[in-house]
N, C-alpha and C positions, 0 to 999 in steps of 0.2 A: 242178426243178433239184436235182441231187445235190450234197450237201455231204460232202466226204470227212472221215474221222476226223481227219486231220492238220490240216485247216483249222479244224475245231471246236476242237481242242486249242490251235491258235495263237491263235484269237480269245479263248479263255479266258485264256491267258497274257497277251496284250496288255492285256486288261481289268484283270487283276491288277496288271501293271506300271504301267499308267496311274494306277490308284488309289494305288499305292505312291508314285509320283512326286509326285502332288498332296499326299499325306500328308507326305512328306518336306519338300516346299516349305513347308507350314504349320508343321511342327515347327522348321525353320530360322528362319522368321519369328518364331516365339515365342521361340526361343533368343536371337536378335539384337535383337528389338524393332523390326525394320525391315521395311517392306513391299517395297521394291525391293532384291533381293539381287544382281542382275546386270542389265546394261543391257537384255537381251532381255525382262526382266519388264515394263518400261514404258519404252520408248526416250525418250519426251518428258520424263517425270519424271527419268529418269537424266541427260539433258542438263542439266536445271535444277539437279540435285543436283551435277553436276560443276562448273558455273559457281559455285554457292554455295560449294563446297569450295575453289575457287581464290580466291574473295574472302576467305574465312576465313583461308586461309594467308597472303595478303597482309596482312590485318589483324593477324595474330599477329606477322608480321615487323615491321610498323610499331611494334607494342608493344615488341618487342625493341630496335628502333632508338631509341625514345623513352627507354627505360631507359639505353641507352648514352649518348645525348645528355645526359640529366640528370646522369649521373656526370661526363661531360666538362665540362659547363658549371659544375657545382658546384665542381669542382676549380679551374677557371679563376677563378670568382668568389672562391674562398678565397684564391688567389694575389694577385688584385688587391686584396682587402681587406688582406692582410698588407703588400703594397707600399705601400698608402695609409698604413698605420700607421707604416711606416718613414719615409716622407716627412714625415709629421706630426712625428715625433721629430726629424728633421733640421731642420725649420722651428723647432721649440722651441729647439734648440741654437743656431741662427743668431741668434735673438732674444737668447738668453743671452750669446752671444759678442759681439754688437754693442752692447757696453756699455763705457763709458769706464773702468769699474772693473776690467775684465779685464786681467790681465797676460800676459806672454809664456807663462809656464808653463801657466796655465789655458786660454789659447787653444790651445796645443799639445795639451793633454788633450782639449779639445773637438774639435779637428781629427782626433785619433786615433780618437775615437768615430765621427765622421762618415765617416772612411775605412772603418771596419768596417761601417758601415751601407751604404756603397756596395757592399761585397763581399756583404752580405746581399741587397741588391737584385739583384745579379748571380745569386746562387744561386736566388732566387725566379724570375727570368726564365728560368732553365735547369731549371725544374721538369719532372720526368718523370711520365708516366702510369703506372698499374700494369703496363702492357705494356712499359714501358721506353722509350717514345717521348718526345722533348722536345716538349711541347705547344705551344710558341710558335715552333717552327722551320719552320712551314708544312709543305710536303710533304717537306722535307729533315729528317724527324723523327728520324733516327738520329744527327744531328750536334747538339752543343750550340748553342742559339740564339745565344748571345753569348759572346764570348771577349775577354779583356783583353790588350792589346798595348801596345807602347811608344807607339804613336800614339793610344791611347785604347781605346775599346770598339768591337768589330766585330761586326756582325750576320752570322751565318753561315747563316741559313736563307734561305727564299725568300718570295715574296708569296702563297703558296698559302693557301687557307682551306678547312678540312675541312668538308664538308657531309654531312648524313644525311637520307634521305627518311623523314619521320615521318608522312606521310599521302599519299593518292593525288596531291594537288596541292600539297604543301608540302615544300620542302627547307629545312633549317635549318642555319645555320653553328654548329658545335660547338667549333671552334678558330679563334682569330684569330692572325695572325702577329705576332711580337714587334716587327717594324719599326713597325707601327701603334701597338702598345700602349706601347712603351718608348722609341721614337724620335720620336714625334709631338708632343712637348711644345714649346710656344712659350717663348721667353726673355722676360724682363722682364714687362711687363704684358699681353703678348699682341699689342701693336701696336708698341711701341718698347722698346729697351733702352738705358739710360744707361751710358756707359763713361767712367771717369775715367783719363786718361793718367797713367802713372807719372812723367812729366816735369813735372807740375804742382808748383809750389812754394807755392801758397796753401793755406789750410785751409778751403775752402768745403765745407759739408755740403749736399748737393743732395736735394731732394724733387721728384719728377716725377710728373705725371699727364697723361693724354691722353683726349680725347673719342673716342667711337665713330666720329664722322665726321671725325676728324683726317686731314690730307692726308699720305699715305705718301711718305716720302723719307728719305734719310740726311742728318741735319743736323749742323752743326758750330758750336758756340758759342765764340767767341774773345773774350777780354777784353784791352783795350788801355788803357794808361796811359803816355803818353810821359814825363812827369816826375811826381814825387811831388805837385807842386802841381796837376797836372791831374786832372780827374774821371776815374773809371774808366768806360769805355764798353764796350759789347759789340756784336758783330755776329753775326747768325745767318744762315747760308747753307745751302742744300740742294744736294746733289750734282747734282740735275736742275733745281731751281727757282732756284738762285742765291740772292742775298741776299733774305731774307724779313722780317728785323726788325733794327733797330738802336736803341740808346738808351743812357742813362746808368744805370749799375748802382747800385742801392741794396740793402744787405743786407736780406734778408727780403722784398723786393718781387718779385712774380712777373714772369718774362719769358715772355710768351705769343706764340705763333706757330703758325698753321695747326692749331689744335686741341690744341696741346701747351702745358703750363704748367710752368715751371721756377722753383722757389723755392730760393734759395741763402742760407744763413746762414754768415757768416764773411767772409773777405777773400781773394778771388782776387787773384793778382798779375798784373802785365803778362805777356802771352803764355800765361797759363793757358787751357785749353780743355776743353770737354766734348763728347762725341759722343752724339747721340741717334739711334741707328741703328734701322732696321726690325728687328722681332723675327724671329728665324729658328727653325727647328726644331732641337732639340738633344736627344740621348738623355739620359735621366734619370740614368744612371750618371755621365756626364761633368759634368752639372750639379751633382750632389752632390760629386763629387771636386774640382771647381773651388772649391767652398766651403772644403773642407779645405785646399787649396793656398793660398787667399787668407788663411786664418787664420795660416798659418805664414810667409807671405811678408812682406818689408818690415820696417821697424823701427817706432819709436815717435815719430818726429818729427811735427810738426803736419800736414804734407802727407801723410805716410804714413798717419797715423791717419785723416785725413779720407777718403783714398782707400779705406781698408779699410771705413770706415763706409758710404761710398757703394756699394761693391761688395756688401757684405753686405745692404744695403737692397734692391738689385736682386735678390739671391739669394732674398730672402724672396718677392718678386713672382714670380720664376721657380718657386719651390716651390709657390706658390698656383696657378700655371698647370698645373704637373704634377699637383697634387692634383685640380684640376678635370677635367683630361684623363682621369685614371684613374677618377674618379667617373663621368664620362660613359660610359666603356667598361664599367664595372661595371653601370651602369644598363641598358646594352644587353644585357648578359648576363642580368640579372634579367628583362628583357622577354622574352627567348627562353625562359627557364624558365617564365614565365607561359603563353607559347604552347604549350609542351610539356604543361603541366597541362591546358590546354583541349583539345589534341589527344588526350591520354590519355583524357579523359572522352568525347570524341566517338568514339574508337575502341572504347571499352567499350560505348557505346550501339549502335554499328554492329554489333559482334559479337553483341550480344543479338538485334538484328533478324535477322541472318543465321541464328542458331541457331533462332529462332522460325520463320522461313520453311522451314528444313530440316526442323524437327519437323512442320510442317503437311504437308509433302510426303511424308515418309518414315516418320514414327512409326506404329507398328502399333496398330490398335484391338484390344486384347487380348480384349475380350468377344466381338467378331465372330470373331476368329481361333480362340478356344477352341470356339465353337459349330461353326465350319467343321471344326475338327479332329475333333470328335465325329461329325459327319456323314460325313467322309471315312473315319474308322475303321470306321464301320458299313458304308459302301459297299465298303471293301476286304474286310471279313469276308463280305459277301454275294457278292462276286465270287469269293472263294476257295471258298465253299460251292457256288456254282453250278458252278464248274470241277470240283469233286469229283463232283457229280451227273452232269455230262455225261460225265466220264471213265468213269463206271461203266456207261454205256449201250452195249450190244452185242447183235446178233442172236443171238449164240451163247448168250446167257442165256435165250433163249426157245426154243431147239431142244431137242427131247426125243428 
């Protein structure tokens, strides 16, 4: 079979180019430290590497989400802690004001400080994030969460709760709406609130307690004394249950009904009454402002003083409920921060596993690659020299 000169030359060039391609591939592997430089090098491994790369990208995004969530929750926890400190100060002032030695001027001074504390609470509830969003306004984060109006305090946000994906199977709330945080407090002891009508003329000081299993209703206690010579009697009736207790009143003796106990020191007069109503939810700003209003309202008659003492006593219970409410929400935030710490550790361990798997699949064995480089360099040189030898072969060299 005849082999033309062109075919010989082409085979030589192809051999050189083939050896150069192998050499370049090895040099690129040594430069990058990777075995697979393009999918065609090893399609099966390339597919696995693509999946691992996607998992690592997700993992890194979860880490960024965790950092964002930690910042959000730490800011929220700080606001709740500051709010709790404000309420604790209000409670101390109420105890200070609920003292017979306090005069009108000192009560007005205390009321002024409590009003300022209500404004401070409002500012805390309207806290902004570093991005300028109101953190307690739900999804309506460009509008202040709360505003003060003639009718009281108005929530302007919505019920939205901001969530972040912190792992493949975990979404975590990083913002709570202000309606739940600052409007979810119960009045009184959490079950009942004692109210003293301004129309009372007696000087009864009331202490109320209720059991967990007390029967819920709105009760009215009315005192009756037809003549001075008659004993003072009482009748307790529920809005739904009707009359639940009657008896003769004795100062300091408990009036008990349906799990509620009322102790009155002093002397109610004929027609005096007290309402024991079911507790309702009231925003904390209004609760604090109501205390300030109670301190400056009314005069110093025996009936007015007893009403103020009773109202302030209930305000202390309401502040206890508010403090417990905020503490429970703060505990919830703390639990979320613990979850984030756990997820951060799990994500870090997961990223290490992914990196190890990627390394096992694609990291280059440098010793083997260097040996291969030397062999391929020698093969390229041999191909070049062989091409030169073949190129020099011609019959004309042997004609004389």
